[in-house]
C-alpha positions in Angstrom: 52.4 138.1 53.5 54.5 137.2 56.4 53.6 133.9 58.2 54.0 132.7 61.8 52.9 130.2 64.4 52.2 130.9 68.0 54.0 129.2 71.0 52.2 129.2 74.2 53.1 127.6 77.6 52.1 127.9 81.3 54.0 126.1 84.1 52.1 124.4 87.0 52.1 127.4 89.5 48.4 128.3 90.0 48.0 128.9 86.1 45.3 127.5 84.0 43.9 126.9 80.5 42.8 130.5 80.9 46.6 131.6 80.8 46.8 129.9 77.6 43.7 131.8 76.1 45.3 135.2 77.3 48.6 134.4 75.6 46.9 133.3 72.4 44.5 136.4 72.4 47.5 138.7 72.6 49.6 137.0 70.2 46.9 136.9 67.7 46.2 140.7 68.0 50.0 141.6 67.8 50.0 139.2 64.4 47.1 141.3 63.2 48.8 144.7 63.9 51.8 143.6 62.1 50.2 141.9 59.1 51.3 138.4 59.8 49.3 135.4 59.0 49.0 132.7 61.8 49.3 129.4 60.4 49.2 127.1 63.5 49.7 127.1 67.2 51.8 125.1 69.4 50.9 124.4 73.2 52.6 123.0 76.2 50.4 122.9 79.3 51.9 122.6 82.9 55.6 122.5 81.7 58.1 124.6 83.2 60.3 126.8 81.1 63.5 125.4 82.6 63.0 122.3 81.0 63.1 121.6 77.0 61.6 118.4 77.0 58.2 119.8 76.0 56.4 117.9 73.4 54.9 120.7 71.4 58.0 123.0 71.9 60.2 120.2 70.2 57.4 119.4 67.5 57.7 123.2 66.6 61.5 123.3 66.4 61.5 120.3 64.1 58.5 121.6 62.0 60.5 124.9 61.5 62.8 122.7 59.3 59.8 122.7 56.6 60.3 126.3 56.3 56.6 126.9 56.0 56.4 129.8 58.3 58.8 132.7 59.0 58.3 133.6 62.6 57.6 132.2 66.0 55.2 134.5 68.2 55.4 134.3 71.9 53.5 136.2 74.6 56.8 136.9 76.5 60.4 135.7 75.6 60.1 133.4 79.0 57.4 131.5 77.6 59.9 130.2 74.9 62.4 129.3 77.8 63.7 130.3 81.2 67.2 129.0 80.5 69.3 131.6 78.7 71.5 128.8 77.3 68.8 126.6 75.9 67.2 130.0 74.2 70.4 130.6 72.6 70.5 126.9 71.2 67.0 127.1 69.9 67.0 130.4 68.6 70.1 129.4 66.5 68.1 126.1 65.4 65.1 128.5 64.2 67.5 130.9 62.7 69.3 128.3 60.6 65.7 127.4 59.3 64.9 131.0 58.4 62.8 131.6 61.4 62.9 134.6 63.9 61.4 134.8 67.5 58.8 137.6 68.2 57.6 138.6 71.5 54.1 140.3 71.5 54.3 142.2 74.6 58.1 143.0 75.0 59.3 146.0 72.9 62.6 144.8 71.1 64.0 147.2 68.6 65.7 145.9 65.4 68.7 147.6 66.1 72.1 146.8 67.6 70.6 148.1 71.0 67.9 145.2 70.5 70.5 142.6 71.3 71.3 144.1 74.7 67.6 144.4 75.4 66.7 140.8 74.5 69.7 139.4 76.4 68.8 141.4 79.4 65.0 139.9 79.1 66.3 136.4 78.7 68.7 136.7 81.7 65.7 138.2 83.7 63.7 135.2 82.8 66.4 132.8 84.4 67.0 134.8 87.4 63.2 134.8 88.2 63.0 131.0 87.9 66.3 130.4 89.9 65.2 132.8 92.6 61.6 131.4 92.7 63.2 127.9 93.1 65.3 129.2 96.0 62.3 130.8 97.5 60.3 127.5 97.4 63.0 125.5 98.8 63.7 128.0 101.6 59.7 128.1 102.4 59.6 124.1 102.2 62.5 124.2 104.6 60.9 126.8 106.7 57.7 124.5 106.8 59.8 121.5 108.0 61.3 123.4 110.8 57.9 124.2 111.9 56.8 120.8 111.8 54.4 121.3 108.7 53.6 118.8 106.2 55.1 120.0 102.9 53.3 118.0 100.5 53.7 114.6 98.5 52.6 111.1 99.3 51.2 110.6 102.9 52.2 107.2 104.2 49.5 104.7 105.4 48.6 105.5 109.2 48.5 109.3 109.2 46.3 112.1 107.7 46.7 115.8 107.5 44.9 118.5 109.4 45.6 122.2 109.1 49.0 121.6 107.4 50.0 119.2 110.5 50.5 115.6 110.3 48.4 113.6 112.7 47.9 110.0 113.4 44.9 108.2 112.0 44.1 105.9 115.1 42.5 103.3 113.3 45.3 102.6 110.8 47.8 103.4 113.2 46.7 100.2 115.0 47.2 98.4 111.8 50.7 99.5 111.7 51.5 98.5 115.2 50.0 95.1 114.6 52.1 94.5 111.5 55.4 95.6 113.4 54.7 93.5 116.5 53.8 90.3 114.5 56.9 90.8 112.3 59.0 91.2 115.4 57.7 87.9 116.8 58.8 86.0 113.8 55.6 85.9 112.1 55.8 85.8 108.2 54.3 88.8 106.3 52.0 86.4 104.2 50.6 85.3 107.5 50.2 88.7 108.7 48.4 89.8 105.5 46.1 86.6 106.0 45.3 87.6 109.4 44.5 91.1 108.4 42.5 90.0 105.7 40.3 87.5 107.7 39.6 90.4 110.1 38.4 92.3 107.3 41.2 94.9 107.4 41.9 95.9 103.7 44.0 98.5 102.0 42.0 100.4 99.4 39.4 97.9 99.3 42.0 95.1 98.7 44.1 92.7 100.9 47.5 94.1 101.7 50.4 93.6 99.0 53.6 92.1 100.2 55.6 95.0 99.0 53.0 97.4 100.8 53.7 95.8 104.2 57.3 95.6 103.5 57.5 99.3 102.9 55.7 100.1 106.2 58.2 97.9 108.1 61.2 99.8 106.7 59.7 103.4 106.9 61.5 105.3 109.6 58.8 107.9 109.6 56.7 105.6 111.9 59.2 105.8 114.5 59.0 109.6 114.3 62.0 110.3 112.5 62.1 112.1 108.9 65.3 112.5 107.1 65.6 115.1 104.2 69.0 116.3 102.8 70.9 115.1 105.6 68.7 116.8 108.1 66.7 114.9 110.7 63.3 116.1 111.6 61.5 114.7 114.8 58.5 117.1 114.6 56.6 116.1 111.6 55.5 112.6 112.0 54.2 111.6 115.3 55.5 108.4 116.5 53.2 105.3 116.2 55.8 102.7 117.1 58.9 102.8 119.5 62.5 103.4 118.0 63.5 100.1 119.7 60.9 98.2 117.7 61.7 99.8 114.6 65.4 98.9 115.1 64.6 95.3 116.0 62.4 95.1 113.0 64.8 96.5 110.7 67.6 94.4 111.8 65.3 91.2 111.2 64.7 92.5 107.6 68.3 92.8 107.0 68.8 89.1 108.1 66.3 87.8 105.7 65.6 90.1 103.0 62.2 89.4 101.1 63.0 88.1 97.6 66.6 87.5 98.2 68.0 85.1 95.6 70.4 82.3 95.8 74.0 83.5 95.6 75.4 81.0 93.2 72.4 80.5 91.1 70.1 82.8 89.1 66.6 81.9 88.3 65.8 84.0 85.2 61.9 83.7 85.5 61.6 84.1 89.2 58.7 85.9 90.0 57.8 87.0 86.5 55.3 84.3 85.7 51.9 83.4 86.9 50.2 80.1 87.2 47.6 79.2 84.6 45.6 77.4 87.0 45.3 79.6 89.9 46.8 82.8 89.0 49.4 82.9 91.7 53.1 83.8 91.2 55.5 81.1 89.9 58.7 81.1 92.3 61.9 79.3 92.5 62.5 76.1 94.3 65.7 73.9 95.3 65.5 70.3 96.4 67.8 67.5 97.1 67.3 64.0 95.8 68.2 60.9 97.8 71.5 60.5 96.2 72.3 64.3 97.4 72.1 65.9 93.9 70.4 69.1 93.9 67.2 69.8 91.8 66.3 73.3 90.6 62.9 74.0 89.4 59.8 76.4 89.6 56.8 76.1 91.6 53.6 77.7 92.1 52.9 79.6 95.2 49.3 78.2 95.2 50.8 74.7 95.3 53.6 75.8 97.7 51.3 77.3 100.2 48.9 74.2 100.0 46.0 76.5 98.6 44.8 73.7 96.4 46.6 74.4 93.1 47.3 71.0 91.0 50.2 72.7 88.9 53.3 70.4 88.9 56.9 71.6 89.3 58.8 72.3 86.3 62.4 71.8 85.9 64.6 75.1 85.7 66.7 74.4 82.8 63.7 73.1 80.6 61.6 75.9 81.3 64.2 78.8 80.8 65.6 77.3 77.6 61.8 77.0 76.3 61.2 80.6 77.1 64.4 82.1 75.7 64.2 79.8 72.4 60.5 81.3 72.1 61.5 84.9 72.5 64.6 84.6 70.2 62.1 83.0 67.5 59.5 85.6 68.1 62.0 88.5 67.8 63.5 87.0 64.5 60.2 87.5 62.7 60.2 90.3 60.3 56.9 91.7 61.5 58.1 91.8 65.1 61.3 93.5 64.2 59.4 96.1 62.1 57.1 96.8 65.2 60.1 97.2 67.4 62.2 99.4 65.2 59.2 101.6 64.3 58.6 102.2 68.2 62.1 102.9 68.7 62.1 105.7 66.1 58.9 106.9 67.1 60.1 107.3 70.8 63.3 108.8 69.5 61.5 111.7 67.6 
């Protein structure tokens, strides 16, 4: 008896699990009508056909090498792939393993003419995908021209009503405060502390430094949105003036957060947590009475006088200790075995 597996897929464009059920039902009916025994099913959900990095698809191609079944049945050829070049490559891989691809809903005769029909269907699948992509891009651009929100992450200080971005008044006040304080020379950590004392939190927690810096660097707050070398000033209502944004950007450029020393690299900077207070361990440089430079690591909790008792650690001592420990750990057979197994699994 002839044997086969079913491959089903739906992309993320308004399709659901019901689409998979429909594909499986039709494929099983096709197999029953043609006396084919179904041995397994491979399913990829919310995966586009223009991308061959699909888990079950790749597993199916690999499993075909076991030569346990003779056919792959799909609802339509475009479920297999919407890229005619990828289709040719993977059909060749199946053919080399003695497996043929069958469409449950498209009549492709087993004659020389069938080659033309199949090529036409594959070309139409790719044409549909490319044309749809163009339509989506064109529609998104039209929405931007009309000043409409086109989806994605919405930055702090705004909300969307009827496809339009509007100002969230309460959060906008926080944004203005952050910009005005920073422009006056107030440190970000002090801005965060002041907001926290006022009970102003972000998602129930104090603002993170990166969040504040991202706010300070985002041009959308000045009413400007850039996309593909185009500038739109009708999407994000202005929360701060262009002049204030430029002053803040210039100030950030002069003193970038996290900028490291030009001549010295601290390997462990901001990569450790204090075992006493949980704060980040940062780099410090000092000069002794005789003029020699001392380099070491220091806890932010102690640096900010938050009560942490953690003493400073010499840079060379700590880095040597960490590097030697890592080398020793990586040299253990069990560790090497875990790493190699993980790499092989990822490669598969």
